[in-house]
N, C-alpha and C positions, 0 to 999 in steps of 0.2 A: 636598558629599564626603559618599558615603551611609555612615552609620554607626549602630552601636548601643550604647547607654549602658546600663549596667546601674545600677540605684539600689534603695538598701539598704532592709529593709524598716525599719531602726533610723532611717532620715532622713524620718519622717514626713510633715512639711511638702512639701517636695520631693519626696515619691511622689505626694501625692496633688494639687498642684498640675498636676502633669504630665497625671495622669489625666483630670482637670477640664478642662485645654487642649484635650481631645480631643471634639468632636461628638458626641453620644449615645454618652459612654461609659456602660458598665453599672455596678451598685454592686458586681459578683464583681470589679471591678478596685480597690476601693478599699482603704487602707492596712489599716484596723480588721477590713475582712473577712477580708482571710489571716492578719493577725495573729492574731485569735482562733484560728483554726485551726491554726496553729503551734503557740501556748500549750498548746491540747488535746491535741496527739497529736504529740510531738518525731520519731514516723517520718514524717509528712508531710512532713520535711525542709523547708528555708529559703524563705520566698519571696521573690522579687525581679521586681522590674518592669523591665522591656525596653522602652527607648525607641529607636525606629527615625525617622531623616529623611534624606531622600534630597531635595534639590532642595525641589520644593512637597511633595510626599510626607511624610506624618509619620503613625506607627503606636505601638502600645503594645500589649503582649503581658504578663502575669502568668503567671509557672510557680511551681514547688517544686521548689529543687535538694537533690538528695537524694545525699548522697555512698555511695556505691556500700560501702564498707568497713564502714560500721554496720550492714548487714546481716549477720546471723552466720554464716551460709556462708562470708564471707569474713574471718573473725577472722583477725588476724594473716598473712595472705596477702597484700593490699594495702596502701601505704601514704596514710595521709589524704591529703585533700584531692587526690587525682589523678584519680580519674575517678568521674562525677555521672551520673545521668539525670535528666530532666526530666520533672513532672505537670501539667497545668492544674487549679488549686483544685478542690473541692468545688464545683458548679454548674456554670460555663459557661467559656470562655476561647479564645483565640488572637490573631491578631492584628486589631486594630480601629483606624480612623481613615480619614484622606485617602491612600487609596492608589490609583495609576493604574498604576504597574510593578510588579505582583505579581513577575513573574519575578527583578527584581533583588533584589526582599524578601526570596524566598526562596532565593538565591545568598547574600546577604548575611548571612543569617540562619545558615545549612549553615556558612560559613567561619565565623564565630562562635564556632559550638558547638565545633567541633572546634579552634580556637586555645583554649578555656576549660576542655578537658577533660569534654565536654557528650558522653556517648554517645550517648544516646538520646531521645527524646518519647514520652508519650501522651497525646494532647488530647481533651479534651471540647467539641467546636466550640460556638458559640455558635448559639442557634437563631433568632436573628434575623439571622443575617450569614451571608454566601458565600463566606467565605474557605477551606471547605473545598471546593472545588469549584478554587481554585487552589491547593491546598495541593501541595508536591511530595514529600509520605510517602505511606502507602496510607491509605486511609478507605474506612469504610463503615459503613453504619446497620444495627443489630440490633432495636433498640429506639422507639419512637415516646413522642412527649411530646403532650399536649392542651393546647392555646392554645384560650381561648374568646376572640373580637374582641369589647370594647364599643363599637364603635362603632352598635349597632342600640338601639332604644328598649329600656328595662328590663325593661319587662312582655314583651316577644318576647324577650328573652335568658333570661328566668325560664322562660317557660312551653315554648318549645321543648324543654325538657328534663325536667322535672317529671313528665311522665306517665311516661318512662322510668324516673326516678329512685325511682317508688312501685311500680312492678310488681319493680324489682329489688332494693330496700332489703334486703330478710330474707339477700339472696344474696351480699353483695359485702364488707363491710367486714371481713376477715382483720388483726387487728394484731400487728405484734412490736413488741418494746421495745426502745429505745437509751437511754443513757445519757450523757448529758453536763455537765458542771462548770457551777457558777452561773456561774466567772468567765469561761467560752465567749459564755453569754448575755450577761452586762453588756458584754464588750468588743463585742457584735455588734449589740446596742441601742445603743451609744455614737455609731453613725453615723446620720446625719440620715435616712436613706436606708430603714430599717426601721421597722417599728410591728407591734405584736403586738395581735390582735384576739382577745377573749374573749367566749364565752356564758355567761350567770350562771344559775343556775335555784336558787331557794333558798337563797340567799344564798350560793351555790357557783360557784367558774368549773368548768365539765362541759365544756368542748372551748374548746381555744384553737389559734390557728395564726398563726406569724409569716412576715411579707409582706416581702418585699425589692423595692424598687421604683427606678425613674430616669425619664428625661422620658418616655419614650412607655410601658414595658411593666413589669409586675411579677408577681413569681415566688413562688407557693404555696411557700416555703421549708421551714419544719417544722411539724410540728401533731400535735395528737394529742388524745384524750378519756379522760373518764373511762366505762370499760366499763360502768357500774352503769346510767347513763344513756343506754345506747344509746337507747334507745324514744322519747326524746323529739327524735330527729332534730334535733339541735344542730348538728350538722355540715353540714346543710344551711341551717338560719339563718345561720351563720357566713361561709358562700359564698357568701349573698344579699346580708351586710353586705359582704362586701369587693368584692364588684361593684360596690354601688352606692355606694362609699366611693370607688374605682377610677375608674368614670365620672364623680363629680364632680372629682376631680383632674385629668380630662381624659387619663388615660392610653387605651390603644389597643389593648391586648391583656395577659389574664392566664394565664400559665402555670403549670398545676395541676400539673406534672411527668408521669410516663408510668408506665412497664410493661413489661410483656414479650412484648405481643401481646393480641391479641382476646381470648383465653379468660382473661386471667389477673383476677381481680377486682377490684382497687384499680383495673385499669387501664380497666375496664368503669365503676368508680364513677365516675372522672373523667371517661371518655367523653361519660356521660350529659350533660354540664353544658356539651359542645360538642359536637355531633352532627357538625357538619363541620368540627372545629377538629384533627383531626390531622396532627401535623406530623412529619415524620421527626427523629431525633436523630443526630447524624455522629458517632464518634470516629476517630481516626487515631493511625497512629504513623510514626515515622521512625527509622532509622540513622544516625546522623552520622558515627560512625566504628567503621566495619566490623570493622577488623583490630582494636579494643578490645572492640569487644562479643563476637566469637570470643575472644578471651583471657578474658574473663570468664567465656563460656559455659564455656571448658574448665575452667577454676578452679572452677567451681560442680560438674563433671561429674567431676572429679578425672580427666580425662585419658580416660575411657572412653567409646569414640565409642558404644557402644549408649546409656549412660547420656542422654550429650548428645541423642542424635535422641528419646529420652522427651522430655526437659525441652520441645523445641521443639515438640513433638507433642500436649504438653499445652494447646497455644494462647496461656496466658500471656506478656504481654508488659511487661517484658522478661525472656525465658524464665529467666534468670539469678536471675531473684526468684522464682521457684515456690517459694509456701510449703506447699502440699497432701502430700497423701501419694501414694503411684500405688494404691493400692485404690480412693482417689476420684476417681482423675485423668477419670473420665468425665464430672464435672460441670465442667469449666473448658472454661471462655466462649473463642474466639476473640478477642481483643483486649482481654481485660479484664485489664486492670493486678492485679498480685499483692495490693497493697496497697488497691487502690481498684476496686469496682465500678461497672457503667457504671448502676446502678440510682439515680435520682434524687432519692429523697425517702426520710430518715428519720423514724422515728417514734417519742415519745415519750411514755409515759405520765403523764398531769398526776394527781397525788395529791390525793383529795377535799378535802383540806385546805388545799392551796395556795393561796395570795392572789399568785399570779404579780406583778401589777402593784404591791403593795405590796414584796413581795422584791428586785423589779429595778429598781424605779424608771422602768417604762416607759409611753411612752402607749398607751392603753388604747382602744379602739373597743368598746363593750359593746353586744351583741344579747340580747335577753329571748326563752327559748325558752318556744313554748306543747308542754303535752302532746298528742300524737297517737293519738286514739282507736284 
């Protein structure tokens, strides 16, 4: 009998045991990972693990369940626990496992969502999974990720990109700041699949990167550097040490993240480390309950047909969660969720005085930086 079972984030043991029963599961599905994001920002919603079984077919999916009534546009207009929309966690997601009958999986999932008041979903598809090709909703790729294959010799991996790095270094790294709480890192680092790398220079941490990994792949997840020490090229040292560590662990791929296109400087910086490793990143959306979706859109637009059309034309999904103003609607990106953009990597600044390894009691692999003339 085919069915989907929903596992609560509060049931950590059952959650992780279910995830680890799937071959080649990824760290983004683990309880500690999604719990950290839930506690960081309640607007992310409540994470749930979906376990699917149909004969020999077994699969999991992790989503954040968001109650629409908590959006301020629907204050006093809806009953709590009536309408929800779903979004995959920051990182990657979708159904992974041993699947032979995708049509049945999609049908069962759609019915399950209808029965549980899940109006629609927004998906960031797994990089190393082809479920997006079998997804029953709409999909597209507007951004790319850079993936460094780790099966080549170490000297070949590094020398294929070093000339490009030296030529373009001064035109590359434009930084943005993003603040995350200490408890977020503590929760994330409680996973066995997370490692923090540091570069020290003159007894200071000047560059750091958090890497999440599993059986075959590792991901550059969060990172940053002290602006004052960019001249040391500490980020190059950091990437070199991470690649070396990943090869020693027998990992096959290092996903550096993405950007908005070939002209984006951050994307160029990453691409220099994997000249032939550009991989399309797919996103998707699906409306399970078209009647409910239309009703929510009508409430959001206050019954004004013209406003409803404008909401749809922003390109945000779901349209009823559009949070921008009409003057800036030109910046809306099709398929971009109203609260979570397609951008894969956030950057946080490391304070000059921070001693991250001591503060968070996390595993450290340190590289010593040399000043480059």
